[in-house]
NUNULO-913347 format. One record per residue (C-alpha): x, y, z. Coordinates in steps of 0.05 Angstrom, whole numbers, plus 32768, in hexadecimal, padded with zeros to 4 digits. Layout:
BEGIN
X/Y/Z
...
END
This chain:
BEGIN
7E82/70BD/828B
7E6E/70B0/8247
7E8E/70BD/8208
7E63/70EF/81DB
7E96/70FD/81AB
7EC8/70C9/817F
7F06/70F7/8197
7EF5/70E6/81DE
7F05/70A2/81D5
7F4C/70B9/81CB
7F4D/70E6/820B
7F33/70A2/8236
7F66/7076/8220
7FA1/70A7/8229
7FC4/7098/8269
7FAD/704E/826B
7FD3/700F/825B
7FE0/700D/8212
7FC5/6FD6/81E5
7FEB/6FAE/81B6
7FD1/6FB5/816A
7FE5/6F8C/8132
7FDA/6FA5/80EA
7FCB/6F72/80B2
7FF0/6F7C/8075
8008/6FC8/8088
8017/6FE1/8042
7FF2/701B/803D
7FFD/7065/804B
7FB1/7069/8076
7FC0/7033/80A1
8008/7042/80B2
7FF2/7094/80BE
7FBB/7072/80EA
7FE3/7043/8110
801E/707B/811B
7FE6/70AA/8135
7FC9/707B/8168
8013/706B/817F
8025/70B3/8187
7FE6/70BF/81B2
8001/708C/81DF
7FC6/7056/81D6
7FE9/701E/81B4
802C/6FF2/81A5
802C/6FE2/8160
803E/6FAD/8134
803F/6FB3/80E7
803C/6F6B/80C4
804C/6F79/807B
8080/6F8A/8047
80B7/6FAC/806D
80D1/6FD2/8032
8094/6FE9/801C
8081/6FFC/8065
80C7/7025/806B
80B8/704B/8023
8074/705C/803F
808D/707A/8080
80C3/709D/8061
8096/70BE/802C
8066/70D6/8068
8099/70E7/8098
808F/70B1/80CC
80BD/7092/80FA
80BF/7047/80E4
80E2/7039/8124
80A1/7043/814B
8089/7000/812E
809D/6FBE/8133
8099/6F9B/80F2
808D/6F54/80DF
809B/6F41/8097
806C/6F22/806B
8068/6F3B/8028
8027/6F15/8018
7FE6/6F2E/8029
7FC0/6EE8/8041
8005/6ED2/8061
8003/6F17/8086
7FBA/6F15/809E
7FCC/6ECA/80B3
8004/6EE4/80D5
7FE3/6F1E/80F8
7FAD/6EF0/8118
7FE5/6EC1/8129
7FFF/6EFA/8156
7FBA/6F04/8177
7FB5/6EB8/8189
8001/6EB9/819E
7FEB/6EED/81D5
8020/6F25/81AF
7FE5/6F53/819F
7F9F/6F70/81BD
7F84/6F8C/817C
7F84/6F73/8131
7F7C/6FA7/80F9
7F75/6FA5/80B4
7FAB/6FC8/8085
7FAB/6FBF/803E
7F93/6F76/803B
7F49/6F6C/801A
7F15/6F66/8049
7F04/6F1B/802E
7F4B/6F01/803E
7F4F/6F2B/8082
7F08/6F00/809B
7F24/6EC6/807A
7F60/6EC6/80B1
7F32/6ED8/80E3
7EFC/6EA2/80D9
7F31/6E6D/80CA
7F17/6E31/80F3
7F5A/6E18/810C
7F88/6E58/810F
7F52/6E97/810F
7F37/6EBA/8141
7EED/6E9E/814F
7ED8/6E82/8193
7EA3/6E43/818B
7E5E/6E59/8172
7E76/6EA5/8176
7E4F/6ED6/8145
7E7C/6F01/811D
7E5E/6F52/8115
7E6F/6F91/8104
7E68/6FCB/8134
7E68/7018/8119
7E66/704F/8148
7E54/708E/811F
7E57/70D9/8132
7E26/7106/8111
7E21/7152/8115
7DDE/714E/8111
7DD5/711F/814F
7DE5/712D/819B
7E10/70EE/819F
7E2E/70B8/8186
7E07/7080/8167
7E1E/7038/816B
7E08/7015/812D
7E04/6FC8/8115
7E08/6F9B/80EB
7E1E/6FCA/80AD
7E52/6F9A/808E
7E52/6F4B/80A3
7E0F/6F2C/80AB
7DE5/6F3D/8073
7DA1/6F23/808B
7DAE/6F16/80DA
7D80/6EE1/80F4
7D5F/6EEB/8140
7D9D/6EC4/8160
7DCD/6EF8/8137
7DA4/6F35/8148
7DA2/6F22/818F
7DEE/6F1C/818C
7DF4/6F5D/816A
7DCE/6F83/819C
7DF5/6F67/81D4
7E32/6F79/81AB
7E1A/6FC9/81A2
7E0E/6FC4/81EC
7E50/6FB3/81FA
7E6B/6FE3/81CE
7E42/701E/81EF
7E59/7001/8238
7EA1/700E/821D
7E96/7054/820A
7E7B/705C/824C
7E2E/705C/8248
7E18/7038/8280
7DCF/7028/8267
7DCF/7031/8219
7D8E/703A/81FA
7D88/7008/81C2
7D5B/7010/8182
7D42/6FCF/8160
7D3C/6FF5/8117
7CFF/6FDF/80EB
7CD8/7002/80B2
7CA3/7014/80EE
7C9D/7021/8137
7C57/7000/812D
7C59/6FB4/813C
7C50/6F8D/80FE
7C4B/6F43/8102
7C54/6F3B/80B6
7C96/6F5C/80BB
7CD2/6F32/80D6
7CFB/6F6F/80EA
7CC1/6F86/8119
7CB6/6F43/813C
7D01/6F3A/8147
7D04/6F80/815E
7CCB/6F71/818E
7CE7/6F2E/81A7
7D2E/6F4D/81B4
7D0F/6F88/81DF
7CE3/6F59/8208
7D20/6F31/8213
7D45/6F73/8231
7D0A/6F7C/825C
7D0B/6F3E/8279
7D55/6F3D/828B
7D69/6F0B/824F
7D93/6F45/8235
7DB3/6F72/826B
7DD3/6FB6/8269
7DA9/6FD9/823F
7D62/6FF6/822E
7D4D/6FD5/81F4
7D0E/6FE8/81C9
7CF3/6FD3/8186
7CD9/6FD8/814F
7CEC/701C/8147
7CEE/7043/8108
7D2D/7069/80FC
7D08/70B0/8105
7CEE/70A2/8146
7D35/707D/815D
7D58/70BD/8151
7D23/70F2/814E
7D01/7111/818E
7CD5/7141/8162
7CBA/70FE/813B
7CB1/70DE/8181
7C87/7118/8196
7C62/7120/8152
7C4D/70D3/8151
7C3E/70D0/819F
7C6E/709A/81AB
7C7B/7082/81EF
7CC5/705D/81F2
7CFE/705D/821E
7D27/7062/81E2
7D0A/7088/81A3
7D2A/70C6/819B
7D64/70BF/81C7
7D84/707C/81AA
7DCF/706B/81BC
7DCF/702C/818E
7DA8/7017/8151
7DA0/6FCA/813D
7D8C/6FC4/80F5
7D63/6F8C/80D4
7D91/6F86/80A2
7DD7/6F95/807B
7DB5/6FC1/8049
7D95/6FEF/8078
7DCD/6FF3/80A3
7DFD/6FFC/8072
7DD3/7039/804C
7DCB/705D/808E
7E12/7062/80A3
7E2C/7072/8063
7DF8/70A7/805C
7E11/70C0/8097
7E53/70C4/808A
7E4C/70DD/803A
7E10/7109/8043
7E0D/7124/808F
7E5E/712C/8094
7E60/70F3/80C9
7EA5/70D3/80DE
7EA2/708A/80FB
7EC9/7051/811D
7EBD/700C/810C
7ED0/6FC2/8125
7EC8/6F7E/811A
7EAD/6F5F/815B
7EA0/6F15/8173
7EE9/6EFE/816A
7F1B/6EF0/819B
7F35/6F3F/8194
7F10/6F75/8170
7F24/6F7D/8129
7F24/6FBF/8108
7EFE/6FB6/80C9
7F06/6FFD/80A6
7F02/7002/8055
7F42/700C/8030
7F30/704E/801A
7F1F/7063/8063
7F43/70A4/807A
7F79/709E/80AD
7F53/70C0/80DF
7F17/7090/80DC
7F4D/7055/80EA
7F67/7079/811F
7F23/7081/8142
7F1B/7039/8132
7F5B/7023/8158
7F40/704E/818F
7EFF/7027/8193
7F24/6FE2/818F
7F54/6FFE/81C6
7F13/7006/81F0
7EF0/6FCC/81E3
7F2F/6F97/81EA
7F38/6F70/8225
END
């Protein structure tokens, strides 16, 4: 059964083996609240790396039982990020989470060639699962945060990542829309050319486990009325599960519009490393972070 709402991820995880989560520099209330909520929901065993005095003060202020956490003392944010990555590599945790550490320092720990989490020749990308009140199911969107202008090889990796995420959400044959400015094939637009190549690769079995079509403009990808008006014949159009954007600007603007103007909620991850790495903004709500924890647990091996 496929998951159509973000809160259904939590229901799907309850009763299953808990994942071990380590939060890097967990010195902020939103991170601690999210980890506490996920712990109370029974989906994780938590480790907090950070300044113990600060963590205890936050727990006391928020009325959270600090004894539910294993705390690893490291007051420096760079060292805390490295320590959290080390615990993953030692097999002591399954999921990595960003706390108050800045994104560049968090990513630096993941990307470290000697002590990081990158498999050889892997592509690091970002996947966002968005729930918008005006759409009939979840949308899996990429890349909105890491790769500015993906080349064809990176787009193929991104496509496989959104397919894998869809499978983790119980969608057996996800419909993937390769987004461009138009659904008409234009050889002068690189986004259209790449979309057509990846679509044909799926047709030929080089990309498996999904239905991929493109190029598709955003309106025909998600709006059935637009498909009917334009008389477009496509197995994906109007009912996409996944949207692969041609560049970071288009993807980032889309997902922020969904959340800030359309009342959407989201879960977000970095994928391509040895484990799912939760990368939410330091300003994101504890609810968003809890959903991101749940998504990471669904994907984690």
